C-alpha positions in Angstrom: 0.0 0.0 0.0 1.4 3.3 -1.0 1.4 5.7 2.0 0.0 8.4 -0.2 -3.3 6.5 -0.2 -3.4 6.8 3.6 -2.7 10.5 3.8 -6.3 11.6 4.1 -6.9 9.0 6.8 -3.9 9.7 8.9 -4.5 13.5 8.7 -8.1 12.9 9.8 -6.8 10.9 12.8 -4.4 13.7 13.7 -7.3 16.1 13.6 -9.6 14.2 15.9 -8.3 16.1 19.0 -5.4 18.4 19.9 -3.6 15.6 21.7 -2.9 11.9 21.0 -2.5 10.3 24.4 0.3 7.8 24.7 -0.5 4.8 26.8 1.7 2.3 28.5 -0.6 -0.5 29.7 -0.3 -3.4 32.2 -2.9 -5.6 30.5 -6.1 -5.4 28.5 -8.3 -4.4 31.4 -5.9 -1.5 32.3 -5.9 -0.4 28.6 -9.7 -0.4 28.3 -10.1 1.6 31.6 -7.6 4.2 30.4 -9.1 4.4 27.0 -12.7 4.8 28.3 -11.6 7.7 30.5 -9.7 9.4 27.6 -12.6 9.1 25.2 -15.0 10.4 27.8 -12.8 13.4 28.1 -12.7 14.0 24.3 -9.5 12.4 23.3 -10.3 9.8 20.6 -7.1 8.8 18.9 -5.2 6.6 21.4 -1.6 5.3 21.0 -0.8 2.1 22.9 2.9 1.6 23.1 4.3 -1.9 22.3 6.5 -1.7 25.4 4.6 -4.2 27.6 3.5 -7.8 27.3 -0.2 -6.7 27.5 -0.1 -4.1 24.8 -1.4 -6.2 21.9 -4.2 -7.6 24.0 -5.1 -4.1 25.1 -5.3 -2.8 21.5 -7.7 -5.6 20.6 -9.8 -5.0 23.8 -10.0 -1.3 23.2 -11.0 -1.7 19.6 -13.7 -4.2 20.6 -15.1 -2.6 23.6 -14.5 1.2 23.7 -16.9 3.0 21.3 -15.4 6.1 19.8 -11.8 5.1 20.3 -9.4 5.1 17.4 -6.7 2.9 18.8 -3.2 2.7 17.3 0.1 1.0 18.2 3.1 3.0 19.2 6.8 2.1 19.5 6.6 0.2 16.3 10.2 -0.8 15.5 10.0 -3.8 13.1 8.0 -5.4 10.3 7.0 -8.0 12.9 5.5 -5.3 15.1 3.5 -4.0 12.1 2.0 -7.5 11.5 1.3 -8.1 15.1 -0.3 -4.6 15.7 -2.5 -5.0 12.6 -3.6 -8.5 13.6 -4.6 -7.0 17.0 -6.8 -4.4 15.3 -4.6 -1.3 15.4 -6.1 1.4 13.2 -2.9 3.3 12.9 0.8 2.8 13.7 3.5 5.1 15.2 7.2 4.8 15.3 9.9 6.8 17.2 12.1 6.8 14.2 12.5 5.1 10.8 15.4 3.1 9.6 15.5 2.4 5.9 14.1 -1.1 6.5 11.3 0.1 8.7 10.5 2.9 6.4 10.0 0.5 3.5 7.9 -1.8 5.7 5.9 1.3 6.8 5.3 2.3 3.2 3.7 -1.1 2.6 1.7 -1.2 5.8 -2.1 -1.8 5.5 -3.0 1.0 7.9 -1.8 4.6 8.2 1.7 4.9 9.6 3.0 8.0 11.4 6.8 7.6 11.3 9.1 9.4 13.6 11.8 11.9 12.6 14.3 14.1 14.4 15.9 16.0 11.5 15.1 17.6 8.2 17.1 14.9 6.3 15.0 12.2 7.9 11.8 14.1 7.0 12.9 14.5 3.4 13.7 10.8 3.1 10.2 9.8 4.3 8.6 12.5 2.1 10.3 10.7 -0.9 8.5 7.5 0.2 5.1 9.3 0.2 4.8 10.3 3.8 3.6 13.8 4.5 2.4 13.3 8.1 5.2 12.7 10.6 6.0 12.4 14.3 8.7 14.7 15.6 10.5 12.7 18.4 11.9 13.4 20.9 10.4 16.8 20.3 11.7 18.9 23.2 15.1 17.3 23.0 15.7 18.0 19.3 14.5 21.6 19.1 10.8 21.6 19.8 8.5 24.3 18.5 11.4 26.3 17.2 12.6 23.4 15.0 9.1 22.9 13.6 8.7 26.6 12.9 12.0 26.4 11.0 10.9 23.4 9.0 7.7 25.0 7.8 9.4 27.2 5.2 11.5 24.6 3.3 9.0 21.7 3.9 5.6 23.4 3.7 3.7 20.2 2.7 4.6 18.3 5.9 2.4 18.0 9.0 3.6 16.9 12.4 2.6 15.4 15.6 5.4 16.3 18.0 5.9 14.0 21.0 8.4 13.7 23.8 8.7 16.0 26.8 5.4 17.9 26.0 2.9 18.7 28.7 -0.1 20.9 29.1 2.0 24.1 29.5 4.2 23.4 26.5 1.5 22.1 24.1 0.0 25.5 23.1 3.3 26.7 21.6 3.3 23.6 19.3 -0.4 23.7 18.5 -0.1 27.4 17.4 2.1 26.3 14.5 0.4 25.8 11.1 2.4 22.6 10.4 1.3 21.0 13.7 -2.0 19.2 13.8 -1.7 17.6 17.2 0.8 16.7 19.9 1.5 13.4 21.6 1.8 13.1 25.4 1.0 11.2 28.5 0.5 14.0 31.1 -3.2 13.2 31.3 -2.3 9.7 32.6 -0.4 10.4 35.9 1.1 7.3 37.4 -0.5 8.0 40.8 -4.0 8.1 39.3 -3.5 5.0 37.3 -2.0 3.1 40.3 -5.0 4.0 42.4 -7.6 3.5 39.7 -8.6 7.1 39.7 -9.9 7.3 36.2 -12.0 10.3 37.0 -8.8 12.3 37.2 -7.7 10.9 33.8 -11.0 12.0 32.3 -10.7 15.5 33.8 -7.2 15.9 32.5 -8.2 14.5 29.1 -11.0 17.1 28.9 -8.6 19.8 29.7 -6.2 18.6 26.9 -9.1 18.3 24.4 -10.0 21.9 25.0 -6.5 23.2 23.9 -6.9 25.6 20.9 -5.4 24.6 17.6 -4.1 26.9 14.8 
């Protein structure tokens, strides 16, 4: 599948809300509880990182039992991850970066892929493969909003979801940029709230994030 055929879909996912929450889950039950609170708060595109043993089961459970959730898989590093995530029902895929091998696999993925970049050269390489929606990662560490503002001139057709080190206070400076459609983050999922099962706090923080203004 040429990534160009997925551009409308991936851009629509990025426009669902100002923030794509990034979840690290213990198991399917935990993933569903987090997703329900996030969707109730107005955050619909949900990235479950493939960092835990329960991630794939959580993706399937969220897709099957959380109406309104657009669940995707994050930390996709290999073609095997692509196959596993798609089999679990992921609606989109996200990577922290893109080696040549992963980029080629991403270009052939059956669902929209949001590959990560940290430099202009990496962005151009992916643009040549047909990708025009990218994740800037780790955003704060590589130049943040200033870098994205600098890229808007020479690379006007690219749209970004910066992720990494962004919180509620920093998000507005990114969302004010015309080449940023959303940001990724996990600040609405505080560890203390998750540990105690306080999903009401998650919903409140999600609603606050969903209300952030976009350019």
